C-alpha positions in Angstrom: -17.3 -6.7 -30.1 -17.4 -5.1 -26.7 -20.5 -3.1 -27.7 -22.2 -6.2 -29.1 -21.5 -8.2 -26.0 -22.9 -5.4 -23.8 -26.1 -5.2 -26.0 -26.6 -9.0 -25.8 -26.2 -8.8 -22.0 -28.6 -5.9 -21.7 -31.2 -7.7 -23.9 -30.9 -10.8 -21.9 -31.3 -8.9 -18.7 -34.3 -7.1 -20.0 -36.2 -10.3 -20.8 -36.3 -11.4 -17.2 -38.8 -10.1 -14.6 -36.4 -8.7 -12.1 -36.8 -6.7 -8.9 -35.2 -3.3 -9.1 -32.0 -4.2 -7.1 -31.5 -7.3 -9.3 -32.1 -5.4 -12.5 -29.6 -2.7 -11.4 -27.0 -5.2 -10.5 -27.4 -7.3 -13.6 -27.1 -4.2 -15.7 -24.1 -2.9 -13.9 -22.4 -6.3 -14.4 -23.0 -6.4 -18.1 -22.3 -2.7 -18.6 -19.6 -1.0 -16.5 -20.3 2.6 -15.2 -17.7 4.1 -17.5 -19.1 2.7 -20.7 -22.8 3.3 -20.2 -22.7 6.9 -21.4 -20.5 6.1 -24.4 -22.7 3.1 -25.3 -25.8 5.3 -25.3 -24.0 7.9 -27.5 -22.8 5.2 -29.9 -26.3 3.7 -30.2 -27.9 7.1 -30.8 -25.3 7.9 -33.5 -25.9 4.5 -35.1 -29.7 5.0 -35.0 -29.4 8.4 -36.6 -27.2 7.0 -39.4 -29.6 4.1 -39.9 -32.6 6.4 -40.1 -30.9 8.4 -42.7 -30.0 5.3 -44.6 -33.6 4.1 -44.5 -34.8 7.4 -45.8 -32.3 7.4 -48.7 -33.1 3.8 -49.6 -36.9 4.5 -49.4 -36.4 7.4 -51.9 -34.5 5.0 -54.1 -37.4 2.4 -54.1 -39.9 5.2 -54.9 -37.7 6.5 -57.7 -37.3 3.0 -59.2 -41.1 2.4 -59.1 -41.8 5.8 -60.6 -39.5 5.1 -63.5 -40.9 1.6 -64.1 -37.6 0.0 -63.5 -37.2 -3.8 -64.0 -38.9 -5.8 -61.3 -35.6 -7.6 -60.2 -34.1 -4.1 -59.6 -37.1 -3.0 -57.6 -37.2 -6.3 -55.6 -33.5 -5.9 -54.8 -34.0 -2.3 -53.6 -37.0 -3.3 -51.5 -35.0 -6.2 -49.9 -32.2 -3.8 -49.1 -34.8 -1.3 -47.6 -36.3 -4.1 -45.4 -32.8 -5.2 -44.2 -32.1 -1.6 -43.2 -35.4 -1.4 -41.4 -34.6 -4.6 -39.5 -31.2 -3.2 -38.5 -32.9 0.1 -37.4 -35.4 -1.8 -35.3 -32.6 -3.8 -33.7 -30.8 -0.7 -32.7 -34.0 0.9 -31.4 -34.6 -2.2 -29.2 -31.0 -2.1 -27.9 -31.3 1.6 -27.1 -34.8 1.0 -25.5 -33.3 -1.8 -23.4 -30.6 0.5 -22.2 -33.1 3.2 -21.3 -36.0 1.0 -20.1 -34.8 0.9 -16.5 -37.3 3.7 -15.7 -40.3 1.4 -16.2 -38.8 -1.4 -14.1 -37.8 1.1 -11.4 -41.4 2.5 -11.4 -42.9 -1.0 -11.0 -40.5 -1.9 -8.3 -41.0 1.4 -6.4 -44.8 1.0 -6.5 -44.5 -2.5 -5.1 -42.3 -1.2 -2.2 -44.5 1.8 -1.5 -47.7 -0.3 -1.6 -46.2 -2.7 1.0 -44.9 0.1 3.2 -48.3 1.9 3.3 -50.3 -1.3 3.7 -48.1 -2.5 6.6 -48.2 1.1 8.1 -44.5 1.9 7.9 -45.7 5.3 6.8 -48.8 6.9 5.3 -49.8 10.3 4.0 -50.6 12.7 6.9 -54.3 13.7 7.5 -55.3 10.9 5.1 -59.0 11.1 5.9 -58.9 14.7 4.7 -57.2 13.7 1.5 -53.7 14.6 2.9 -51.3 17.4 2.5 -48.4 17.1 0.0 -45.0 16.6 1.6 -46.3 15.5 5.0 -46.2 11.9 6.2 -46.9 9.9 9.4 -44.8 7.0 10.5 -46.8 4.1 11.7 -45.7 1.5 14.4 -43.1 -0.4 12.3 -41.8 2.9 10.7 -41.4 4.5 14.1 -39.5 1.5 15.3 -37.1 1.5 12.2 -36.6 5.3 12.7 -35.9 4.9 16.4 -33.4 2.1 15.7 -31.6 4.1 13.0 -31.3 7.1 15.4 -30.2 4.9 18.3 -27.4 3.5 16.1 -26.5 7.0 15.0 -26.1 8.1 18.6 -24.0 5.0 19.3 -21.9 5.3 16.2 -21.2 9.0 16.4 -22.2 10.7 19.7 -21.0 7.9 22.0 -18.0 6.6 20.0 -16.7 10.1 19.3 -17.5 11.7 22.7 -19.7 14.3 21.1 -21.7 16.9 23.0 -25.4 16.5 22.2 -27.8 19.4 22.4 -31.5 19.9 21.7 -32.5 23.4 20.5 -35.9 24.9 19.7 -37.5 24.5 16.3 -38.7 28.2 16.4 -35.7 30.4 15.5 -35.6 34.2 15.8 -35.3 36.0 12.5 -31.9 37.7 13.4 -30.2 34.2 13.7 -31.3 33.2 10.3 -30.4 36.6 8.9 -26.8 36.1 10.2 -26.6 32.6 8.7 -27.9 33.9 5.3 -31.1 31.8 5.2 -33.4 34.8 5.1 -31.8 36.2 2.0 -30.6 33.1 0.2 -32.6 30.0 1.3 -34.7 30.1 -1.9 -35.7 27.9 -4.8 -36.8 29.3 -8.2 -40.6 29.0 -8.8 -42.8 29.4 -11.9 -46.6 29.8 -12.0 -49.2 28.6 -14.4 -50.2 32.0 -15.9 -53.9 31.1 -16.0 -54.5 28.9 -12.9 -51.8 30.3 -10.6 -50.5 26.7 -9.8 -46.9 26.8 -8.6 -44.1 24.6 -9.8 -40.4 24.4 -9.0 -38.7 25.6 -12.1 -35.6 23.3 -12.0 -37.9 20.3 -11.5 -39.8 21.0 -14.7 -36.6 21.4 -16.7 -35.1 18.2 -15.1 -38.3 16.2 -15.9 -38.3 17.4 -19.5 -34.6 16.4 -20.0 -35.0 13.0 -18.3 -38.2 12.3 -20.3 -36.5 13.1 -23.6 -33.4 11.1 -22.7 -35.3 8.0 -21.6 -38.1 7.8 -24.1 -37.1 9.7 -27.3 -35.2 7.2 -29.4 -34.8 9.7 -32.3 -32.9 12.1 -30.1 -29.5 12.8 -31.7 -26.3 12.1 -29.9 -25.5 15.9 -29.9 -29.0 16.7 -28.5 -28.6 14.0 -25.8 -25.3 15.4 -24.8 -26.8 18.9 -24.6 -29.6 17.7 -22.3 -27.1 15.9 -20.1 -25.1 19.0 -19.8 -28.2 20.9 -18.8 -28.9 18.4 -16.1 -25.3 18.6 -14.8 -25.4 22.4 -14.7 -29.0 22.7 -13.4 -28.0 23.8 -9.8 -25.8 26.6 -11.2 -28.5 28.2 -13.5 -29.6 31.7 -12.7 -33.3 32.6 -12.9 -32.7 34.1 -16.4 -30.8 31.0 -17.7 -33.5 28.7 -16.2 -36.3 30.8 -17.8 -34.5 30.9 -21.1 -34.2 27.0 -21.2 -37.9 26.6 -20.2 -38.9 28.8 -23.2 -36.4 27.3 -25.6 -37.7 23.8 -24.9 -41.4 24.9 -24.9 -42.0 23.6 -21.4 -45.6 24.3 -20.2 -47.6 23.6 -17.0 -47.8 19.8 -16.7 -51.5 19.5 -16.0 -53.0 22.3 -18.1 -50.3 22.9 -20.8 -50.7 26.6 -20.1 -47.7 29.0 -20.4 -45.5 29.6 -17.4 -44.3 32.7 -15.8 -40.6 33.7 -15.6 -38.8 32.0 -12.7 -38.6 34.0 -9.4 -37.2 33.2 -6.0 -39.4 31.7 -3.2 -38.0 31.5 0.3 -38.5 27.9 1.6 -38.8 28.8 5.3 -42.1 28.7 7.3 -42.4 32.2 8.8 -44.1 32.7 12.2 -44.3 35.3 14.9 -43.0 34.9 18.5 -45.4 36.2 21.2 -48.9 37.7 21.1 -47.9 41.1 19.6 -46.6 39.6 16.4 -43.7 42.1 16.4 -41.0 39.5 17.0 -40.5 37.6 13.7 -39.2 34.1 13.6 -39.0 31.0 11.4 -39.4 27.3 11.8 -35.7 26.2 11.4 -34.7 24.8 8.0 -31.8 23.0 9.6 -30.6 22.2 13.1 -27.0 23.4 12.7 -27.6 27.1 13.8 -28.6 26.0 17.3 -25.1 24.5 17.7 -23.3 27.5 16.3 -24.9 30.0 18.5 -24.1 27.9 21.5 -20.4 27.5 20.6 -19.1 29.7 23.4 -20.8 27.7 26.1 -20.0 24.3 24.5 -16.3 25.3 24.2 -16.3 26.2 27.9 -18.1 22.9 28.8 -15.4 21.1 26.9 -12.7 22.6 29.0 -11.8 25.3 26.4 -10.2 22.5 24.3 -10.3 21.8 20.5 -11.2 19.8 18.6 -14.6 18.8 19.8 -17.9 18.0 18.2 -21.5 18.9 19.0 -24.5 16.9 17.7 -28.2 17.4 17.4 -31.2 15.3 16.2 -34.4 17.2 15.5 -37.1 18.3 13.2 -36.5 20.8 10.4 -39.0 22.5 8.1 -38.9 23.5 4.4 -41.9 24.8 2.6 -41.2 22.9 -0.6 -42.8 24.4 -3.7 -44.0 21.1 -5.2 -43.0 18.2 -2.9 -42.8 14.7 -4.5 -40.9 11.5 -4.3 -42.5 10.4 -1.1 -40.2 10.5 2.0 -37.3 12.0 -0.2 -38.7 15.5 -0.4 -41.0 16.6 2.4 -42.0 19.7 4.3 -41.1 18.4 7.8 -38.3 16.0 8.4 -35.7 14.7 10.8 -32.1 15.8 10.6 -29.1 14.5 12.5 -26.2 17.0 12.3 -22.7 17.1 13.6 -20.5 20.2 13.9 -16.9 19.2 14.5 -14.9 22.3 15.5 -11.2 22.1 14.6 -8.2 24.4 14.5 -8.0 25.7 10.8 -4.2 25.2 10.9 -4.4 21.6 12.0 -7.1 19.4 10.5 -5.5 16.1 11.3 -7.5 13.5 13.2 -6.2 11.1 15.8 -8.4 8.2 14.6 -7.9 8.8 10.9 -5.8 5.6 10.5 -8.9 3.5 11.5 -10.7 4.4 8.3 -7.8 5.1 5.9 -7.9 1.6 4.4 -11.6 1.6 3.6 -12.3 1.3 -0.1 -15.6 2.4 -1.7 -17.1 4.3 -4.7 -15.9 7.9 -4.9 -16.8 10.4 -7.5 -14.3 13.3 -7.5 -15.1 16.5 -9.4 -12.4 15.8 -12.1 -14.1 12.5 -13.1 -17.5 14.3 -13.2 -16.2 17.1 -15.4 -14.5 14.7 -17.8 -17.6 12.5 -18.2 -16.2 9.5 -16.3 -18.0 7.7 -13.6 -17.5 6.8 -9.9 -14.7 4.4 -9.1 -13.5 2.5 -6.1 -10.8 4.4 -4.2 -9.0 3.8 -1.0 -9.9 6.7 1.3 -6.2 7.1 2.4 -5.2 7.5 -1.2 -7.9 10.1 -1.8 -6.7 12.1 1.2 -3.0 11.8 0.5 -3.5 13.0 -3.1 -5.5 16.0 -2.0 -8.8 14.7 -3.6 -10.3 15.0 -0.1 -9.2 18.2 1.5 -8.0 17.0 4.9 -7.8 14.1 7.3 -10.8 15.2 9.5 -13.1 15.5 6.5 -11.8 12.1 5.3 -12.3 10.5 8.7 -16.0 11.5 8.7 -16.5 10.3 5.1 -15.2 6.9 6.3 -17.4 6.9 9.4 -20.5 7.8 7.3 -19.7 4.9 5.0 -19.5 2.5 7.9 -22.7 3.9 9.4 -24.7 3.5 6.2 -23.4 0.0 5.3 -24.1 -1.3 8.9 -27.7 -0.1 8.6 -28.1 -2.3 5.5 -27.4 0.1 2.6 -26.0 -1.8 -0.4 -22.3 -0.8 -0.7 -22.5 -1.3 -4.5 -25.2 1.4 -4.7 -23.5 3.9 -2.4 -21.1 6.5 -3.6 -19.5 9.7 -2.3 -19.7 12.5 -4.8 -17.6 15.6 -4.5 -19.4 19.0 -5.1 -18.5 20.7 -8.3 -17.1 24.2 -8.1 -20.5 25.6 -9.1 -22.2 23.8 -6.3 -19.8 24.8 -3.5 -20.6 27.6 -1.2 -18.0 30.4 -1.5 -16.8 29.7 2.0 -16.5 25.9 1.8 -13.1 24.3 1.6 -14.5 21.0 0.3 -17.8 19.1 0.3 -18.9 15.5 -0.4 -22.4 14.0 -0.6 -23.1 10.4 0.3 -25.5 9.4 -2.5 -27.6 6.3 -2.4 -29.0 4.8 -5.6 -32.7 3.9 -5.4 -35.6 3.8 -7.9 -35.5 7.6 -8.1 -31.8 7.6 -9.1 -28.9 8.8 -7.0 -30.2 10.6 -3.9 -28.1 12.8 -1.7 -28.7 11.5 1.9 -25.7 12.8 3.8 -23.6 16.0 3.2 -20.1 16.1 4.6 -18.6 19.6 4.3 -15.6 21.6 5.5 -17.5 24.9 6.0 -14.3 26.7 7.1 -15.0 29.4 9.8 -17.9 31.0 8.0 -20.8 30.2 10.4 -19.0 31.3 13.6 -17.7 34.5 12.0 -21.2 35.3 10.7 -22.8 34.9 14.2 -19.9 36.8 15.8 -20.5 39.8 13.5 -24.2 39.8 13.9 -24.3 39.2 17.7 -21.2 41.1 18.7 -20.1 38.1 20.8 -16.7 36.7 19.9 -17.1 33.0 19.0 -13.4 32.1 19.2 -11.0 29.6 20.6 -7.6 30.1 22.3 -4.3 28.4 22.0 -1.9 29.2 24.9 1.8 29.5 24.1 4.4 28.0 26.4 6.5 31.1 25.8 5.3 34.6 24.8 5.6 35.4 21.1 6.3 38.7 19.4 3.8 39.2 16.6 2.8 42.1 14.4 -0.8 42.9 15.2 -3.3 45.2 13.6 -4.7 47.5 16.3 -8.2 49.0 15.8 -8.9 51.8 18.3 -12.4 53.4 18.1 -12.5 57.0 19.5 -15.5 56.5 21.8 -16.0 60.3 22.5 -16.4 61.1 18.8 -18.5 58.0 18.2 -20.7 58.9 21.2 -21.3 62.4 19.9 -22.2 61.0 16.4 -24.2 57.9 17.3 -25.4 58.4 20.9 -27.3 55.3 22.0 -25.9 53.3 19.1 -22.3 54.0 20.0 -21.7 50.6 21.5 -22.9 48.7 18.4 -20.7 50.8 16.1 -17.7 50.3 18.3 -18.3 46.5 18.3 -18.6 46.4 14.5 -15.4 48.3 14.1 -13.5 46.0 16.5 -14.9 42.9 14.8 -13.4 43.8 11.4 -10.8 41.4 10.0 -7.4 42.6 8.9 -8.4 43.0 5.2 -11.5 45.0 6.0 -9.7 47.2 8.5 -6.8 48.1 6.1 -9.4 48.9 3.3 -11.2 51.2 5.8 -7.9 52.9 6.8 -7.0 53.5 3.1 -10.4 54.9 2.3 -10.4 57.2 5.4 -6.9 58.5 4.5 -7.9 59.2 0.9 -11.5 60.5 1.4 -11.8 61.5 5.0 -15.0 59.6 5.5 -16.6 56.3 4.3 -19.9 54.5 4.5 -19.6 51.6 7.0 -22.2 48.8 7.5 -23.2 47.9 11.1 -25.0 44.5 10.9 -26.4 44.8 14.4 -28.1 48.1 13.5 -29.2 46.7 10.1 -27.9 49.9 8.3 -24.9 51.8 7.0 -23.4 54.7 8.9 -20.8 57.4 8.0 -17.4 57.0 9.7 -14.8 59.8 9.5 -11.1 59.7 10.2 -11.5 61.3 13.7 -13.6 58.3 14.9 -11.1 55.4 14.6 -7.4 54.8 14.4 -6.0 51.8 12.7 -2.3 50.8 12.8 0.1 47.9 13.1 2.4 47.4 16.1 4.6 44.7 17.6 3.0 43.0 20.5 3.9 40.2 22.9 1.2 37.5 22.9 0.6 34.7 25.4 -2.0 33.0 23.3 -3.4 32.8 19.8 -7.0 33.7 19.3 -8.8 32.2 16.3 -12.1 31.3 14.8 -12.4 27.5 14.5 -13.2 25.7 11.2 -16.2 23.4 11.1 -16.5 20.0 9.5 -20.2 19.2 9.2 -21.8 15.8 8.4 -25.5 16.4 8.0 -27.9 13.3 7.7 -31.3 13.4 6.1 -32.8 10.6 8.2 -36.0 10.1 6.2 -34.0 9.8 3.0 -31.7 7.2 4.5 -34.7 5.2 5.8 -36.5 5.3 2.4 -33.4 4.1 0.6 -33.0 1.4 3.2 -36.6 0.3 2.6 -35.8 -0.2 -1.1 -32.4 -1.9 -0.6 -34.0 -4.3 1.9 -37.1 -5.2 -0.2 -37.3 -8.3 -2.3 -39.9 -10.9 -3.3 -39.8 -14.7 -3.3 -42.1 -17.4 -4.4 -44.5 -19.1 -2.0 -43.9 -22.8 -1.4 -46.8 -23.6 -3.7 -45.3 -21.3 -6.3 -48.6 -19.5 -6.9 -47.7 -16.1 -5.5 -44.8 -13.8 -4.7 -44.2 -13.0 -1.1 -42.8 -9.7 0.0 -39.8 -9.6 2.3 -37.8 -6.8 4.0 -34.2 -8.1 4.7 -33.6 -5.6 7.5 -30.5 -6.3 9.6 -31.5 -7.0 13.2 -29.9 -3.7 14.1 -32.8 -1.7 12.5 -35.6 -4.3 12.2 -38.8 -2.9 13.7 -39.4 -6.1 15.6 -36.5 -8.5 16.4 -38.5 -11.6 17.0 -41.9 -13.2 16.8 -43.2 -16.0 19.0 -45.6 -18.5 17.6 -47.3 -21.4 19.3 -47.5 -24.0 16.5 -51.1 -24.7 17.3 -53.7 -23.3 19.7 -52.7 -25.3 22.8 -52.7 -24.0 26.4 -49.3 -25.6 27.2 -47.7 -24.1 24.1 -49.2 -20.7 24.9 -47.8 -20.8 28.4 -44.3 -21.5 27.0 -44.7 -18.7 24.5 -45.6 -16.2 27.4 -42.6 -17.4 29.4 -40.2 -16.8 26.4 -42.0 -13.4 25.8 -41.3 -12.4 29.4 -37.6 -13.3 29.0 -37.3 -11.3 25.8 -38.9 -8.3 27.5 -36.4 -8.6 30.3 -33.6 -8.7 27.8 -35.0 -5.5 26.0 -35.8 -7.4 22.8 -38.8 -6.1 20.8 -41.0 -8.9 19.9 -44.6 -10.0 19.1 -46.7 -13.0 20.1 -49.0 -14.4 17.4 -51.5 -16.9 18.7 -54.0 -16.7 15.8 -55.2 -19.9 14.4 -53.8 -19.3 10.9 -51.1 -21.7 9.5 -47.5 -21.2 10.7 -46.5 -20.5 7.0 -48.9 -17.6 6.8 -47.7 -16.2 10.1 -44.1 -16.5 8.8 -45.1 -14.6 5.6 -46.7 -11.8 7.6 -43.7 -11.2 9.7 -41.2 -11.6 6.8 -43.2 -8.7 5.2 -42.4 -6.6 8.3 -38.7 -7.5 8.1 -38.7 -9.5 11.4 -35.3 -11.4 11.3 -36.1 -14.3 13.7 -39.2 -16.4 14.6 -39.5 -18.7 17.6 -42.0 -21.5 17.1 -43.3 -23.3 20.2 -44.0 -26.9 19.2 -43.0 -28.6 22.5 -42.9 -27.7 26.2 -39.1 -28.4 26.4 -37.6 -27.0 23.2 -38.5 -24.6 20.4 -37.4 -23.8 16.9 -35.7 -20.6 15.8 -36.1 -19.6 12.2 -34.0 -17.1 10.3 -35.9 -14.9 7.9 -33.8 -14.9 4.7 -32.5 -18.5 4.6 -35.6 -19.9 6.3 -33.2 -22.2 8.1 -34.3 -23.4 11.6 -32.5 -24.7 14.7 -33.8 -26.4 17.8 -33.1 -24.7 21.1 -34.1 -25.5 24.7 -36.9 -23.3 26.0 -34.7 -21.7 28.7 -32.0 -20.7 26.2 -34.3 -19.3 23.5 -34.4 -15.7 24.7 -30.6 -15.5 25.2 -29.9 -16.9 21.7 -32.3 -14.3 20.2 -30.7 -11.5 22.2 -27.2 -12.5 21.1 -27.9 -12.7 17.4 -30.1 -9.5 17.5 -27.4 -7.5 19.3 -24.6 -8.8 17.0 -22.8 -10.8 19.8 -23.0 -13.9 17.6 -23.9 -14.5 13.9 -26.6 -16.8 12.6 -23.9 -18.9 11.0 -22.5 -19.5 14.5 -26.0 -20.4 15.8 -26.5 -22.7 12.8 -23.2 -24.4 13.6 -23.9 -24.9 17.3 -27.5 -26.1 17.5 -29.4 -29.0 16.0 -31.0 -28.3 12.7 -34.8 -28.6 12.3 -36.8 -29.1 9.1 -40.6 -28.8 8.8 -42.7 -29.7 5.8 -45.5 -27.5 7.3 -43.4 -24.3 7.5 -43.7 -21.7 4.8 -46.7 -23.3 3.1 
């Protein structure tokens, strides 16, 4: 009965022309997250059974006809066959309804993108030269939305958390990105059309194939569907050999030409450049902003009074030479990142403000639920931390703060979840990692990563640079501790390595305890060992006369350690695109003859907070409009005057499409009306109070409900025509 009721609800939802958000919500109401996968599997199994039954009954009919059986027997068999076909068709329609969201999503997306490009929120870069894939320009309203998002990010994180903001160059020397691992590992697997040479990202081709089969092939068996879903789940963990094997197994070819594809091979996503006219100094356009913070840790730590914890933040451009960029603003070659590096004692990851977010409840998707085929569920953040689902308080605190940031921007909390990385996704050094994923017409999109990166980054740069990036904890009383003492014999090292002696000494002294003890054991058994010196970029031979390694009891006045890093990293373009979709809806014009586009941006991020309209072209009204405009400018409120002769309804529609939350209409020299975008309600306010009311509701000092309750209401038959 539960399955039948779900199917009826889906069928009912599918018969109505809904916008994507409405479609998604109606579907989620009729079919809970946890039952969607099982329902699809049940339908596929039922369809397979029914197809088999139709085939058997068809053979029965043919056999009866061939043997000239009595007509009543043939008619009964045909009737049974037709009944089975009807049942098969019914199951196909139910399965199609469940999978048909892709068509609705595509239509909704196209409507949003057309509006965004027409109103110049963003457009393809170099459009008159037919553009370049993965590069986009923000137009005036897009720039304003982006500026407002970044301004709120600074307020919500940098100011409220007393972070240290830095601004580092985009061009980064190669040695920095070698230390961080980007030169070696920042790659995607690529395949080529063997005849044309066109390049494709291998995992995208496999992902598209699996999704296409799952969404459109109704004859797919439940087992095959499960296999394809497993491939999608494991996609990030496939080696080049595994990825190539799957592409061959499924017969995937080049999308445009259907030509065979090469085996997958790695392609480094960084844009390489040279620094200086000689071209000898190699560099890259940074793929992330974080490394600039890590290499400045020593100075930032000093600036902060040599105290932990502290956080540094940076907003800036990053560059990734995507193989085959697509999905608009979601996958581009140049984009804005906002990143935080919160440095904390690895032995104490508590947070003094954790209690402020502990009671927040939202969708979380722990790895256990993912592995067992369950779905995201609402969890109280405090419960997730106390049960160890989230690794520590500081990580939990930033998850909570990210949730508040995104929902205040206008992201729908019912289409926001925090997904924990699976073991195969986690970097070997990470203690825990969660992605804030936002659902849009492209599916669930990772927009913010919140990771406990342990001490990996600072250690890597300490090793490569030879500069200790460490923190200190002073003891009130000296402590006796057993310490490993590494003593390079400089005379022997100088004779062996001459000018490179200093770098070899630094590399020996930078060893951790495990590495040093392994070196000691090898020297004692073999007399000499090969030793890698990162700053030289090569391996050297160390013999037992060059270094002594032993343990001794020492009195220490302080503890020296490498801090751990909690890193929230925000893809600003992705957040903005998801915000565009979540804010978009259509409503009928007053005449009912067309659908009008509206962006329901909160005033916080709206590109323009207010428009000012003289009701008719009248000198006195225009003077009042200019007076209100001057007051709005003084109050720092972005606004626009529209004195065109078009009807007030058309002017309202134009600004609704830009997401402007409030409109002031001048229809008198003493008072004006203020209209709210989504309700279309209007109040009457004295001219001298108009700007202050707009400022208060735009800055969140009062709500529209409060304005509605405290000012006379106004109705106009002319409005919104």
